Each structure stands twice: as C-alpha cells, then as structure tokens.
N, C-alpha and C positions, 0 to 999 in steps of 0.2 A: 550487495557490496560483495568482494572476495580475494580481497590482500588482509593476511593475518592482523598483520601491526594496523591498519588501519583500520579494522576491526575492532581490535584492541583497545585502541587510543579514543575511538569514537564512545564505546562500552563506558568506560574511566571516567565522562563527564555525569555518571548515574543517573541521569535523568532521562534517557533512551529507551523508550516502552520498549519497540520493536526495531529488527534489522533483516532487511530484506536480502534476496537470495534467488537472483532471475537463472531460472531452468526453461526460457524461451531461446531456441538453438538458433534463430535467429537477429536475436539482439546482440546489442555490444557488449551490453554487459550481462551477458551469459556467463555463468559458472559451471566450467569445465574440469575442473578438479576440486577435492576438500581442501578448504584451511586448513591450514596446521593450528588455527584457533578459532573457535566457535562461540558462538556470547555465552557466557554464564548465567548474565542477570537480565538481560534484554531479551525477548521473545524473539524466534526464527521463525521467518517468513518466507515461503517458500512458493514464485512468482511464477504460474502458470499460465498458457495459451491454448486452451483445445485436446489437453494430454490424457493421454490413456490414463485412466485410473489408477492401474495395475504399476503402470512409469512412475503415476504421483506415491502412490505407496511405497515405492520401491524408495524413494529423496527422498520422504516424510519421517522412513526409518535409521535410512543412510545420516542424515543429516539434524536428526534430531528435530524435528519443524511444529512451532506449533500451532503455528496456522499455515493454510492453502492460502493463498490469494489468486482467483480466478480473474481471466483478463481476456477471456475469450467469449464465443457463444455456448455456453453452457447452460443446461438447461435446472429448472427446479429439481428433476429427477436426478437429473447427474450429482448436483448438489446435496439432495439427502442419501444418495447411495453415498455417496464419502462418508457424510456425516454418521453415518452408522455403522461406520470403522473405528469413528474415535477421532476424525479430523475433523479440524475445527476450521470455517469458513469466512473466507471474507471474499465478496462477489464485489468485481468493479463494473460499475456501469459508465458507460460515456453519455455524458451532457452539454445539450447546444440548446435546449428546451425546454419547458413545461411536459410537454408527448412525451420526451427523453425518459420519464418516471413515471409513467403508467405503467408498465413492467413488475417494477420493484415489488409492489405487493408480491407477487407471486412468488416471493423468494422469503417472506419473510419467517416460516418455519424452521426454515434450513439451513440460513447462515446466521453467523454470529456477528459478521459487523458486514455492511456496505463500505464501497469507496467510490467516492463521486468524482470521477476525472472529467476532462476536456476532452470533446469530444473530437476524434480527430480520424485520418484515411487508414493510418497504420495501427497494430493491438500498442498497445501500451499508451506513455505520454506523450505530449506534443509541446511541452513545456510554455502551454500557453494558459491563461486563466479564463474563465466560462463564467457567466454571470453569476455569483453564488446567488442572488438572490430570487433565483429559480427554487432554490432549494426551500425559502420559508413556506412552498406548498406543501413538501414532503411532511407529512402526518403520520408515517409508520415508526411501529414501536421497535424496530433494529436502531440501534443507535451507528452511527456512520463515523469515515474518515473522510478529513476535505484534502482535494489532491487539485494539480492542475497548473503547473507551473509557479508554485511559491516559489518566494522567493525573498530577500531582504528588502524590499521596497512593498513587500505583502502586507506588513505589521501593522499599518493603520487601517487595512480593510479587514483585520482579523480581529482589529479591537472592536470595528463597528459590527460585523457579523455573527450576531449570534441564534444559537438551533438546541433546544433542549437535547434531541439526539449528537450535538456533536461531541465525537470520543477524541476527535485528536486531528493532528495534520500530517499530512505525507510531502516530506520532500525529496525531491531527487535530484532531477539536471543540473538548477539555478546552484545545486552549493556539490559540484563537481571539479574536480580538477580534471580528469579527464575521464569516461565511461566507468563503472565502475566502482570508481577511486573518490572518496569523501573530503573535500576541503573542512578539516578538521576546527581550522580555525573559523570560518566563516559561518560554520555550525553554531559555532560557542557563542558567534559574537550576535548571530538570530535568536538562539535559547533565552539569551541574555535579556537584548528588548522583551520577546517575547512573555520575562515573568513581569513585565511592569503592567502586562493587561490588567 
C-alpha cells in the first residue's frame, strides 16, 4: 500500500496483522515516497526482490519496518546476514509442485515466516491460486502465510484447508481498486466471511 488514507482506513478494521509496502522498482505497486501515515497497530512489511542488503536496511529504518519479505533468489546466507542485524524475515517461495518445497528446509533457522505463493514467470504474485494440497507435505517448523490469488471465492477452500503451521493469509491483487490501492469494502466483506470459518 502507499496512500495514507487507504492505509489508515484499512488499519481501522483492527484485525489486519500486517500491511505491505513494495520496494521493487519494477512493480506497479512500488512505493516511491514515504506516505504521510504509516501503520501504528499493524506490522509494517517491506517487500524486496534480490535487493542489496544496505538498501533494505535503509528502507527498514526509514519506514520502521517490522519485517522484510523477500521474493527473489535470496540465499539462506543472505537471510541469515539480514537477521543478524535484527531484521525479521519472511521468505517467499513459488509453488507449483511438491518439488518446489525441497529447498525450504535450508531456510528453517534464518526466517521468521515463510510465504507460499503461486509459481509464475515474474517476481511477485500472479493473481492465481496453486494447489494448496501440495502444502500437506510441508512438515517444517517455520510457520507460513498462504498466498496466491486468494479472493472472495476462496472462502470455502480456506475453510477446508488446514495445516498446523498456517499463520495467516496474504491478500493483494484480488482486493485492489488499482495497483497499490486496496478496496476496503471488499476486504471488510472478506474478513467478515472469514470469521465464520
């Protein structure tokens, strides 16, 4: 997100755990300036792709980030280096089949959360869902966020999908009015339906 009023209205729901800011210049959601309002209750997450560690540290300081979410080819060593500087890490993994989970274990000790997203050619999301049943084979210790095309029609699937390490859902493009601007009414409706799970 990048518009102060949009951020504030979403945070007022009182149940949004994290709000993301994308610092990947090729993204249409790229945050090019500091919003006049930043979340005070929701955790602030900065999203990066193969970025220089010093650049991440600068953004983390400037935006008061609680987490950095890494969507590129960052190695476990790279993540470890960031975490030793007190930065909490969410590492994203692109999933299309069971084999895509094979390298996840290498990141166990260096990340605070994993994020499982739909595999696609570009960095970031595709707006499509992958087969969540693949995650039933994940038996790691790190909790994860479920991502990838979650929308209003996903409610029933979310009711069915259970995993002991599932920590939350990452919603994005299916709840936007335009890149970077969230449809707060649709999100509120989604959260209301989710409460019945």
